[in-house]
C-alpha positions in Angstrom: -45.7 -74.6 10.7 -45.2 -72.3 7.7 -41.9 -70.1 7.4 -43.6 -67.1 9.1 -44.1 -69.4 12.4 -40.6 -70.6 12.2 -39.5 -71.3 15.8 -36.1 -71.7 17.8 -38.2 -74.7 19.8 -37.0 -77.9 19.0 -40.5 -79.9 18.1 -41.0 -83.4 19.0 -41.7 -85.6 16.3 -45.2 -86.5 17.8 -45.9 -82.6 17.6 -44.5 -82.3 13.6 -46.4 -85.7 12.8 -49.8 -84.7 14.1 -49.6 -81.6 11.7 -47.1 -83.0 8.9 -49.3 -81.3 6.5 -48.0 -78.0 7.2 -44.5 -79.1 7.0 -43.4 -78.1 3.4 -40.2 -78.7 1.8 -38.0 -75.4 1.3 -40.2 -73.5 3.3 -40.5 -74.7 7.0 -37.6 -73.9 9.0 -38.2 -75.8 12.4 -35.9 -78.5 14.0 -37.7 -81.7 15.0 -36.4 -84.1 16.9 -36.8 -87.8 16.0 -36.6 -90.6 18.4 -38.2 -93.9 16.9 -38.3 -95.8 13.9 -42.0 -94.8 13.2 -40.6 -91.0 13.4 -38.0 -91.4 10.8 -40.4 -93.9 8.7 -43.3 -91.1 8.2 -40.9 -88.2 8.2 -38.7 -89.8 5.4 -41.6 -90.8 3.2 -43.1 -87.2 3.7 -39.9 -85.1 3.0 -38.9 -87.4 0.2 -42.5 -87.1 -1.3 -42.1 -83.2 -1.8 -38.8 -83.7 -3.5 -38.6 -82.7 -7.1 -34.8 -82.6 -7.7 -32.5 -84.5 -5.9 -32.8 -87.1 -2.8 -29.2 -88.6 -1.4 -29.2 -91.1 1.4 -26.2 -92.0 3.2 -26.4 -95.1 5.3 -24.9 -98.3 6.8 -27.3 -100.7 5.3 -30.4 -98.8 3.9 -32.7 -99.6 7.1 -35.3 -101.3 5.7 -37.7 -100.1 8.5 -37.4 -96.7 6.8 -36.3 -97.2 3.2 -38.1 -100.5 2.2 -41.8 -99.4 3.0 -44.4 -99.0 0.6 -44.7 -95.1 1.0 -41.0 -94.2 1.1 -40.7 -96.1 -2.2 -43.2 -94.4 -3.8 -42.2 -91.3 -2.6 -38.8 -91.9 -4.5 -40.3 -93.1 -7.5 -42.3 -89.8 -7.7 -39.0 -87.9 -7.2 -37.1 -90.2 -9.8 -39.8 -89.7 -12.5 -40.8 -86.1 -11.9 -38.0 -85.0 -14.7 -35.3 -86.2 -16.5 -33.0 -84.2 -14.4 -34.1 -85.7 -11.1 -31.7 -88.0 -9.5 -31.5 -90.4 -6.5 -28.1 -91.2 -4.8 -27.4 -93.6 -2.4 -24.2 -94.6 -0.6 -24.6 -97.9 1.8 -21.8 -99.6 3.4 -23.8 -103.1 4.2 -24.4 -104.1 0.5 -24.2 -107.8 1.6 -27.1 -107.1 3.8 -29.1 -105.4 1.9 -28.7 -107.8 -1.1 -29.8 -110.9 1.2 -32.7 -109.6 2.5 -33.9 -107.8 -0.8 -35.1 -104.1 -1.0 -38.0 -102.4 -2.7 -35.8 -99.2 -3.2 -33.0 -101.1 -4.7 -35.4 -103.1 -7.1 -36.6 -99.5 -8.1 -33.0 -98.4 -8.6 -32.9 -101.3 -11.1 -35.9 -100.3 -12.9 -35.1 -96.6 -13.1 -31.5 -96.7 -13.4 -31.0 -93.5 -15.4 -32.7 -91.8 -12.5 -31.0 -93.7 -9.2 -27.8 -94.9 -8.5 -26.5 -96.9 -5.4 -23.0 -97.0 -4.6 -20.5 -98.5 -1.8 -18.1 -96.3 -0.3 -14.4 -96.9 0.3 -13.4 -98.5 3.5 -11.8 -95.5 4.7 -14.9 -93.8 5.4 -16.4 -96.6 7.4 -15.5 -94.5 10.6 -18.4 -92.3 9.6 -21.3 -93.8 11.8 -23.8 -91.5 11.1 -26.9 -91.7 8.8 -28.6 -89.0 6.6 -31.1 -87.9 3.9 -31.1 -84.7 2.3 -33.6 -83.7 -0.3 -33.4 -80.8 -2.9 -30.6 -79.0 -1.1 -33.0 -77.7 1.6 -34.5 -80.7 3.6 -32.4 -83.3 5.9 -32.8 -85.9 8.5 -29.8 -86.7 10.4 -28.8 -89.4 12.8 -25.5 -89.3 14.7 -25.4 -93.2 15.0 -26.7 -95.0 11.8 -28.3 -97.8 14.1 -30.1 -95.6 16.4 -33.3 -93.9 15.8 -32.5 -90.5 17.7 -32.1 -87.5 15.4 -32.7 -84.3 14.1 -34.7 -83.3 10.8 -35.8 -79.8 9.2 -37.7 -79.0 6.0 -35.4 -75.9 5.1 -32.0 -75.4 6.5 -29.6 -75.0 3.3 -26.8 -74.3 5.3 -26.9 -77.8 7.0 -27.8 -79.3 4.0 -24.6 -77.8 2.4 -22.6 -79.6 4.8 -24.0 -83.1 4.6 -24.0 -82.7 0.8 -20.2 -81.5 0.6 -19.7 -84.8 3.2 -21.8 -86.9 0.7 -19.9 -85.5 -2.4 -16.7 -86.1 -1.2 -17.8 -90.0 -0.2 -19.6 -90.7 -3.4 -16.4 -89.4 -5.4 -14.5 -92.3 -4.2 -17.1 -95.2 -4.1 -18.4 -97.4 -7.0 -21.2 -99.8 -7.7 -20.0 -103.1 -5.8 -20.6 -106.7 -7.1 -23.5 -107.2 -4.3 -25.6 -104.6 -5.5 -24.8 -105.0 -8.9 -26.1 -108.6 -8.7 -29.2 -107.1 -7.3 -29.9 -104.3 -9.8 -28.8 -106.3 -13.1 
């Protein structure tokens, strides 16, 4: 599924996962329909693992079935230490839930605080019910509803990522590290 094989056909995640090694961040321009927790977990870890510059996550509670998994945390760590300019930025609304259950990605943020930052958005942004992840300004995973696993991903759609990153930047600008996360990170 290289750039030369791009298609308008929406692939199922099972089709994509069966040939995941052919999906290349910044090259494979193919929309994939995600339907399950497993799809999200596999694609998120695979896409993040190819990142080198910036990973952004917008979520309600940093879903542990996706982001608190060994494969994803290893991918995030690899990105965070790739260069001194690499960044991971996370916006999570439900920090109390994250703090209560613990989270490997937040623990990684504590260890790599110069590269990874977790913030809580202002209340006025709570009407955004979606969840998304963008990688290196080219790849994304988008779920219309954060508490559902149905969504779309693409390893090379800079225009869509630009829209998502613009929303992320606006919310990031009005967010801050809150007391629940600070307790976990310090």
